[in-house]
N, C-alpha and C positions, 0 to 999 in steps of 0.2 A: 210466767211475763204474766207485765203486767198495762196494758194496752184501755187509752180512751182514742175514739176515734170520733170525729164529729162529720157527721153529713149534711148533704150540702141544703137541705132543709133545717139544718139545726138540733138536729135530735143530736144525740151525744151518749154512746153506747164506751160503757167502760167497763173493764174486766180486767179484779182486783186481788192478789196472789194476800192470805191470811197469816201468813209464818212469819212476817217480820213486819212493827210499826210500816209503814205505807201512809207515802202519801203525792196525791197524780190532781193539779191542775191545770186551769182552763178556763186565761182573763180572770173574774174574778171567782168562781167553781171552780170550792174544795170538793174534794175526796180523802181522806183519810180513815188508815185502818188503825185501833188503839188494842196490841196484843195486850197487853195487861187487860186490858179495860172488852178487850172479845165482839169489841164496836165499832162501828163505821157509821162516819161523821160526814151529808153531807150537807157544804155552810156556804154561802157567799163571804170572801173575802172585806171583809170589812171594820169600821173601828165603830160600833162594838161588833163583832161576826155575829154573820146572821145563821141561827141553826133552823135546818130546812125537816131535815129528820133524820132522827137516827136509827139505826139497824145493829141486833146483833146477827151476827154469824153461827149459823146451825151444827158445823162443821168445823172446827178448826183445822185449819192444814186445806185446806181445799178453797178454793176460787169461787167471789162472789164475785156474781156479772146484772148486769141491769141497763136499761138504757133508762134517760133523764133529757126533759125539755120542759125548760121555763116559756111559761103560756103571755107572759107579759104579767100575772098577778101572782099564777105560785110557780114552784119547779113540779112537774108531777113526773113520777117517776113510774115505770113500767119495766114490764117480765124483767120481776128481781127473780136471782135464784140463790140458795147456801145463804137469806137471810131473810127477818123477821121483823116487825115494829118491832121497840123496844118499845 
């Protein structure tokens, strides 16, 4: 199950399945899993796109989870599970 939860403090909690290509979006924040490359891309949907992070998935088929928060300067990622910076 894919979950995108926004807390009162604007912290975004994400759980993303890694079985097939998946895309989730909150305002201009986009989280995509690309199955062929086995990566998660976290970006802002702008022209051109503003890629903030690219993560490799450690165990294919298992969900990835993380929290993120926009500090106003940069998007910060907290508590990543089943993924590592590419």
